[in-house]
Every structure is written in C-alpha cells, then in structure tokens.
C-alpha positions in Angstrom: -35.6 19.8 -27.4 -38.3 17.6 -28.9 -38.8 17.7 -32.6 -42.0 16.2 -33.9 -41.1 14.7 -37.3 -43.8 14.3 -39.8 -42.8 11.2 -41.6 -44.5 12.1 -44.8 -46.8 14.9 -46.1 -48.4 17.0 -43.5 -51.7 16.9 -45.3 -52.3 13.2 -44.4 -54.2 12.5 -41.2 -53.5 9.8 -38.7 -56.0 7.0 -37.9 -56.9 6.5 -34.2 -56.3 2.8 -34.9 -52.8 3.4 -36.3 -50.0 0.9 -35.8 -47.0 2.7 -34.2 -43.3 2.0 -34.5 -43.5 0.8 -30.8 -46.3 -1.6 -31.7 -44.2 -2.9 -34.7 -41.1 -3.5 -32.6 -43.1 -5.1 -29.8 -44.7 -7.5 -32.3 -41.3 -8.3 -33.8 -39.8 -9.2 -30.4 -42.8 -11.3 -29.5 -43.1 -13.2 -32.8 -39.9 -13.2 -34.8 -38.2 -16.6 -34.8 -34.7 -15.2 -34.6 -35.6 -13.7 -31.2 -36.9 -17.0 -30.0 -33.7 -18.7 -31.2 -31.5 -16.1 -29.5 -33.5 -16.5 -26.3 -33.0 -20.3 -26.3 -29.3 -19.8 -26.9 -29.3 -17.5 -23.8 -30.9 -20.3 -21.7 -28.4 -22.8 -23.1 -25.5 -20.5 -22.1 -26.8 -20.1 -18.6 -26.2 -23.8 -18.0 -22.5 -23.4 -18.4 -22.5 -21.5 -15.1 -24.4 -24.3 -13.4 -21.9 -26.9 -14.7 -18.9 -24.8 -13.6 -20.4 -24.4 -10.1 -21.3 -28.1 -9.9 -17.7 -29.1 -10.5 -16.8 -27.6 -7.0 -19.3 -29.9 -5.3 -18.3 -33.4 -4.1 -18.8 -36.5 -6.4 -21.0 -39.2 -4.8 -21.2 -42.6 -6.3 -23.1 -45.8 -5.2 -22.3 -49.3 -6.2 -24.5 -52.4 -5.8 -23.2 -55.8 -6.9 -24.1 -59.5 -6.4 -21.9 -62.5 -6.8 -22.9 -66.2 -7.0 -20.3 -68.8 -6.5 -20.2 -72.6 -6.4 -17.3 -75.0 -7.0 -16.5 -78.7 -7.1 -13.0 -80.1 -6.5 -11.9 -83.6 -7.5 -8.8 -85.2 -5.9 -7.4 -88.6 -4.9 -9.4 -88.3 -1.7 -12.6 -87.9 -3.6 -14.8 -85.0 -4.7 -15.3 -82.0 -2.4 -18.0 -79.4 -3.0 -18.0 -75.9 -1.5 -21.3 -74.6 -0.4 -23.2 -72.3 -2.8 -22.9 -68.7 -1.8 -24.4 -65.4 -3.0 -22.7 -62.3 -1.8 -24.2 -58.9 -2.3 -22.2 -55.7 -1.8 -23.3 -52.1 -1.2 -20.8 -49.3 -1.5 -21.0 -45.6 -1.4 -18.0 -43.3 -2.2 -17.6 -39.5 -1.8 -14.7 -37.6 -3.5 -14.1 -33.9 -2.8 -11.4 -31.7 -4.3 -9.7 -29.7 -1.6 -7.2 -27.8 -3.7 -6.9 -27.4 -7.5 -4.8 -24.2 -7.8 -8.0 -22.1 -8.3 -8.9 -23.7 -11.6 -12.6 -24.3 -10.8 -13.0 -20.8 -9.5 -11.5 -19.4 -12.6 -13.8 -21.6 -14.7 -16.9 -20.2 -12.8 -15.7 -16.7 -13.5 -15.1 -17.6 -17.2 -18.6 -19.1 -17.6 -20.2 -16.0 -16.2 -18.4 -13.9 -18.8 -19.5 -16.3 -21.5 -23.1 -15.9 -20.3 -22.7 -12.1 -20.2 -21.6 -12.3 -23.9 -24.7 -14.4 -24.6 -26.9 -11.7 -23.0 -25.2 -9.1 -25.1 -25.7 -11.2 -28.2 -29.4 -11.5 -27.3 -29.7 -7.8 -27.0 -27.8 -7.3 -30.3 -30.2 -9.7 -32.0 -33.2 -7.9 -30.7 -31.8 -4.5 -31.5 -30.8 -5.5 -35.1 -34.4 -6.9 -35.6 -35.8 -3.7 -34.0 -33.8 -1.6 -36.5 -35.0 -3.9 -39.3 -38.6 -3.4 -38.1 -38.2 0.3 -38.0 -36.7 0.4 -41.5 -39.5 -1.8 -42.8 -42.0 0.4 -41.1 -40.6 3.5 -42.7 -40.3 1.8 -46.1 -44.0 0.8 -46.0 -45.0 4.4 -45.3 -42.5 5.7 -47.9 -44.0 3.5 -50.6 -47.5 4.1 -49.4 -47.2 7.8 -49.8 -45.3 7.5 -53.0 -48.2 5.3 -54.3 -50.7 8.0 -53.2 -48.7 10.7 -55.0 -48.4 8.5 -58.1 -52.1 7.8 -58.1 -52.8 11.5 -57.9 -50.4 12.3 -60.6 -51.8 9.5 -62.8 -55.4 10.9 -62.3 -54.2 14.4 -63.2 -52.3 13.3 -66.3 -55.2 11.1 -67.4 -57.5 14.1 -67.1 -55.0 16.3 -69.0 -54.8 13.6 -71.8 -58.6 13.5 -72.2 -58.7 17.2 -72.3 -55.9 17.4 -75.0 -57.7 14.7 -77.0 -60.9 16.7 -77.0 -59.1 19.9 -78.0 -57.2 18.1 -80.7 -60.4 16.9 -82.2 -61.8 20.4 -82.0 -58.6 21.7 -83.6 -57.4 23.8 -80.7 -54.5 21.6 -79.8 -51.5 20.5 -81.9 -50.3 17.0 -82.6 -47.2 17.9 -80.6 -49.3 18.7 -77.5 -51.3 15.4 -78.0 -48.1 13.3 -78.3 -46.6 15.1 -75.2 -49.7 14.3 -73.2 -49.7 10.7 -74.3 -46.0 10.4 -73.4 -46.7 12.0 -70.0 -49.6 9.5 -69.5 -47.4 6.5 -70.3 -44.7 7.7 -67.9 -47.3 8.3 -65.2 -48.8 4.8 -65.8 -45.3 3.2 -65.5 -44.6 5.2 -62.3 -47.9 4.1 -60.8 -47.2 0.4 -61.6 -43.7 0.7 -60.1 -45.2 2.3 -57.0 -47.8 -0.4 -56.6 -45.3 -3.2 -56.9 -42.9 -1.5 -54.4 -45.7 -1.1 -51.9 -46.9 -4.7 -52.2 -43.3 -6.0 -51.7 -42.9 -3.7 -48.7 -46.1 -5.0 -47.1 -44.9 -8.7 -47.4 -41.5 -7.8 -46.0 -43.0 -5.9 -43.1 -45.3 -8.8 -42.2 -42.4 -11.3 -42.4 -40.4 -9.2 -39.9 -43.1 -7.9 -37.6 -45.7 -10.6 -37.9 -48.5 -8.1 -38.4 -50.2 -6.5 -41.4 -49.0 -3.0 -42.1 -52.4 -1.3 -41.8 -52.8 2.3 -40.8 -49.2 3.0 -39.8 -48.7 6.2 -37.8 -47.2 9.1 -39.7 -45.5 10.6 -36.7 -42.3 9.7 -34.8 -41.2 11.6 -31.7 -37.4 11.8 -31.6 -34.7 13.8 -29.9 -33.1 16.3 -32.2 -29.8 16.8 -30.4 -27.4 14.3 -31.8 -23.8 15.3 -31.4 -20.9 13.4 -33.1 -18.5 13.5 -30.2 -21.1 12.3 -27.7 -22.2 9.5 -30.0 -18.6 8.3 -30.6 -18.0 8.4 -26.8 -21.1 6.3 -26.2 -20.2 3.9 -29.0 -16.8 3.2 -27.4 -18.5 2.5 -24.1 -21.7 0.8 -25.0 -21.5 -0.7 -28.5 -22.4 -4.4 -28.3 -19.6 -5.6 -30.5 -17.1 -3.6 -28.4 -18.5 -5.1 -25.2 -18.2 -8.6 -26.6 -14.6 -8.0 -27.8 -13.7 -6.7 -24.3 -15.2 -9.8 -22.7 -13.3 -12.0 -25.1 -10.1 -10.5 -23.9 -11.1 -11.3 -20.3 -11.9 -14.9 -21.3 -8.5 -15.3 -22.8 -6.8 -13.9 -19.7 -8.7 -16.4 -17.6 -7.6 -19.2 -20.0 -4.1 -18.0 -19.4 -4.5 -18.1 -15.6 -5.9 -21.6 -15.8 -3.1 -22.8 -18.0 -0.5 -21.3 -15.7 -2.1 -23.1 -12.8 -2.1 -26.5 -14.6 1.3 -27.3 -13.2 0.2 -26.8 -9.6 -0.5 -29.8 -7.3 -4.1 -30.9 -6.6 -5.4 -32.5 -3.4 -8.5 -34.7 -3.2 -10.1 -36.6 -0.3 -12.0 -39.8 -0.8 -14.2 -41.5 1.7 -16.1 -44.8 1.2 -18.1 -47.3 3.1 -19.0 -50.8 2.0 -21.3 -53.5 3.3 -21.4 -57.1 2.1 -23.5 -60.1 3.0 -22.5 -63.6 2.0 -25.3 -65.5 3.7 -28.0 -65.4 1.1 -28.1 -69.2 0.4 -26.2 -70.9 3.2 -24.9 -69.6 6.4 -22.3 -66.9 5.6 -20.8 -63.8 7.0 -21.5 -60.1 6.9 -18.7 -57.6 6.5 -18.6 -53.8 6.9 -15.6 -51.8 5.6 -14.9 -48.0 5.6 -11.9 -46.1 4.2 -10.8 -42.5 3.9 -7.8 -41.3 2.0 -6.0 -38.3 0.6 -4.6 -38.1 -2.9 -1.9 -35.5 -3.8 -1.2 -35.2 -7.5 2.0 -33.3 -8.5 2.6 -32.5 -12.1 6.3 -33.2 -12.8 6.8 -33.1 -16.5 4.1 -32.4 -19.1 6.2 -32.6 -22.3 6.3 -28.8 -22.4 2.7 -28.8 -23.6 1.8 -26.3 -20.9 4.5 -23.9 -21.9 3.4 -24.1 -25.6 -0.3 -23.5 -24.6 0.8 -20.5 -22.5 2.6 -19.0 -25.5 -0.4 -19.7 -27.7 -2.9 -18.0 -25.4 -0.6 -15.0 -25.0 -0.7 -14.7 -28.8 -4.5 -15.1 -28.8 -4.8 -12.3 -26.2 -2.7 -10.0 -28.4 -4.9 -10.9 -31.4 -8.1 -10.0 -29.5 -6.6 -6.7 -28.3 -5.7 -5.8 -31.9 -9.1 -6.9 -33.1 -10.7 -4.5 -30.5 -8.6 -1.6 -31.7 -9.5 -2.4 -35.3 -13.2 -2.6 -34.4 -13.0 0.9 -32.7 -11.4 2.3 -35.9 -14.1 0.7 -38.0 -16.9 2.0 -35.8 -15.3 5.5 -35.9 -15.6 5.4 -39.7 -19.1 4.0 -39.5 -20.3 6.6 -37.0 -18.7 9.3 -39.2 -20.6 8.1 -42.3 -23.9 7.7 -40.5 -23.6 11.1 -38.9 -22.6 12.7 -42.2 -25.6 11.1 -43.8 -27.8 12.2 -40.9 -26.8 15.8 -41.4 -27.2 15.6 -45.2 -30.6 13.9 -45.0 -31.7 16.5 -42.4 -30.7 19.3 -44.7 -32.3 17.5 -47.7 -35.5 17.2 -45.6 -35.7 20.9 -44.9 -34.9 21.6 -48.6 -37.6 19.2 -49.8 -40.2 21.0 -47.6 -39.3 24.3 -49.3 -39.3 22.7 -52.7 -42.7 21.1 -52.1 -44.1 24.5 -51.1 -42.6 26.1 -54.3 -43.9 23.2 -56.5 -47.4 23.6 -55.1 -47.3 27.3 -55.7 -45.9 26.8 -59.2 -48.7 24.3 -60.0 -51.4 26.6 -58.8 -49.9 29.5 -60.9 -49.5 27.3 -64.0 -53.1 26.1 -63.6 -54.4 29.7 -63.5 -52.2 30.7 -66.4 -53.4 27.6 -68.3 -57.0 28.6 -67.7 -56.2 32.1 -69.0 -54.5 30.6 -72.1 -51.0 31.8 -71.4 -49.7 28.4 -70.5 -49.9 25.2 -72.5 -51.1 21.8 -71.4 -47.4 20.7 -71.6 -46.5 23.3 -69.0 -49.3 22.1 -66.8 -48.3 18.4 -67.1 -44.7 19.4 -66.3 -45.8 21.3 -63.2 -47.9 18.3 -62.0 -45.0 15.9 -62.7 -42.6 18.1 -60.9 -44.8 18.1 -57.8 -44.8 14.3 -57.9 -41.1 14.2 -58.1 -40.4 16.6 -55.2 -42.9 14.7 -53.1 -41.1 11.4 -53.7 -37.8 13.2 -53.0 -39.3 14.3 -49.7 -40.4 10.8 -48.8 -36.9 9.5 -49.5 -35.2 12.3 -47.6 -37.4 11.8 -44.6 -36.9 8.0 -44.6 -33.1 8.4 -44.9 -33.1 11.0 -42.1 -34.9 8.7 -39.7 -33.0 5.6 -40.7 -29.7 7.4 -40.2 -30.9 8.6 -36.8 -31.9 5.1 -35.6 -28.7 3.6 -37.0 -26.7 6.0 -34.8 -28.8 4.9 -31.8 -28.1 1.3 -32.7 -24.3 1.9 -32.8 -24.1 3.3 -29.3 -26.5 0.6 -28.0 -29.2 3.0 -27.0 -31.8 1.9 -29.5 -32.6 -1.2 -27.4 -33.5 1.0 -24.5 -36.4 2.5 -26.4 -38.0 -1.0 -26.4 -36.7 -2.6 -23.2 -40.2 -3.1 -21.8 -41.0 -5.6 -24.6 -38.0 -7.8 -23.9 -38.7 -11.3 -22.4 -37.3 -12.0 -18.9 -34.2 -14.2 -19.0 -33.2 -14.2 -15.3 
C-alpha cells in the first residue's frame, strides 16, 4: 500500500521547479568529495586482484652488459701485452613457478574478497551520505515551515499588541492585558529569531552535503507504509553492509590460515635462459651462445616453529572475527528495535499532531469569534494563536522524525542504496 506522506502542512503548495529528495541524493553522489575518495579507494583495491593474478605469470628478465679488458705483463723475458677486447653479452631468462602448494590461487581468491569489501564500503559510504542528504533535506523543510509558522505567529502577535496598546490608551484594556501582550510579542520575536537562525544553518549544511542550494524543496515523499520488524531484522542479518564485511573478514582469515598451512609444502620452479656474447668488438675475438634450463625444488625442512605459531595466531583471529560478528548482530538487533520503536512512536505522534492541529485551528477560530463578541480577552486570543504555532512545530518535528526513522531502517537492511542505484558511478 502506498502512503503519500505530506512532509509538512497540507496547505503549502509545491513548486513545479521543486528540488526532490532524489535530486538531492543524485547531486550528493555526483559532487560530494567523500564519494569521490571512496571511488578512488575502490579503484585502488581493484589493483590487488591484478597483482595477485600477475604473480602466477612467468618472470622474464633481460640483461645487457659490456666489458672492456686490456693488460700488460712484465717478466724476465720482457713485457707482453694482451690485445684490447670489448665483450658484450645479451641474456634473457624466464622463470615460471610450477607448483607452490596453491598459495597464489589462494591469494587471488583473497584479493577478490578484499575487493568485494571495498565495493561494500563504497556502497556504505554512498548510503551514509544519501541518508545524511535525506536528513538535511528534511531538516531544511522542517526549519523552513517552522520559520513560516513563526513569521505568521509574530505578525499575529504584533497585530494583537498594537490593538491592545490602542485599547489601553482608550481605557478599554488593563495594564495586565498590555503587559501580557508585550510578553507574548517578546516571546514571538525570540521564536522568530531562533527559527531564522536554524533555517540559515540548515541551508548551509544542506549545500555542503548536496552541493546545491536548498530552493523550492518538494513537500511530498512517496514511501511504502508496510514496515514489519521481523522482516526488517531478517533483511538486516542478510544484507547489512557491516555484517557482509564481517562475514568477508572471516573468509579472508580462513584463506590466510590455508596459506599458512601450505607454507611448509615444497615449491617447484623452472628457469630457462639463453645468452649471447661477442668479444670481437676491437680485435678479432670470438662469439659465444649459451642456453640453459633447470628445475628448482625447494623443500622447507625447519622454520623455527614460526609457521606453527602463525597458524595458532590466525586461528585466534578467526575466533575473534566470529565473536565480533555475533556481537555486531546483537548490536544491530538493538538498533533495529530502537529505530522501529521510534518509527511507530513518531507515526503515532504524526497522526496525533494532525488531529491536534485541526483542534487548534478550530479553537483559534472560536476564540477569534468570541473575542469579537467580547466574551474572550486578548490574552485568550494570543494563547490560542501561540498554541497553534506550537502544535504546528510539533507536527513538523513528528513528521521529520517519522521519515528519518523510516529511512534509517532502510539503511540498516541495505535497501536505502537501492532507491538511488541509478545515480551510482560505474566501477567495473
């Protein structure tokens, strides 16, 4: 069932040039520096796979050298001089591992999981910023509407004050009524100043996150009103980004253990080389061509028990990551419970606020009529006007809390990012 949530008062219209939540998140993903940093870290992590794959390829080296020689020998028979020679050599060698106990294959698998974690971290960064953008969006609207209500209240109280002053001068209002009106004016003025400052700060915060001015924000958000605690918790255990990373960390440690257990296995390498040398660059010399091929078998015999110590250490690390995963699940259970409780409470408060606003409007109209008839005082009218302001502000806060709790629950089960997938940069 679709529930069209009116973010703030129903009486406010929506501009055709309004900036939507989708637009805000899209701009955040495109312009926020944290997203760009996370994307570059993703590209950096991708290189670990290339390095791991490259280690299975042969190593090819080339060597070029030149040697000049000349010598004189003095003996009883006289001085003998060997001819000057300049010998240049060209050598190319190829080394290929034939067997390493599966270490390189394990490293490739490990690097892929590390890259998968980088992808999850990238999604998590984008989702966290999207949630921040949504909260900033709702905060701007909240303060904007609070400012509008405060301005309306200030205008009304100012009008009431002028009216009381006139009546006081004519002798139809008491000094108590005048002081009460002045007090109400002072409170309304303070509320207006506070609302103006809150709104200005929210605009700056919004721009720093989204990269756009918060102008003509849409008042409507289309959401699914069918959140269920058990379903949410089940999805959190399956799709929460922190849980996925923790599960991958266990896999990485298990691969580290397999690599360490294989460190005492023999390795077999083959090396082939060919060399050409020419010693005839100055005087008549000789050319020589040489080729070799060989196998090297390396057998670990004793490693000072370092391998056994490392195996015990990694087993301990695996146990730690498993415990951390269970602790994370318990923490998320509590977090989901709190957000879901707040979601239900804010939803109830939202419905209550709508009824309270309706009552406050009716009360104000009734008080205005009775004031015109002379059966209500200016104090009663000011109180009714102030009460309407307060219930409107309560509604704004309840609506903001309702939507923020809703989106936080989506963030916990990893589904918030799906709302904005089309705006993600390609990383493949």
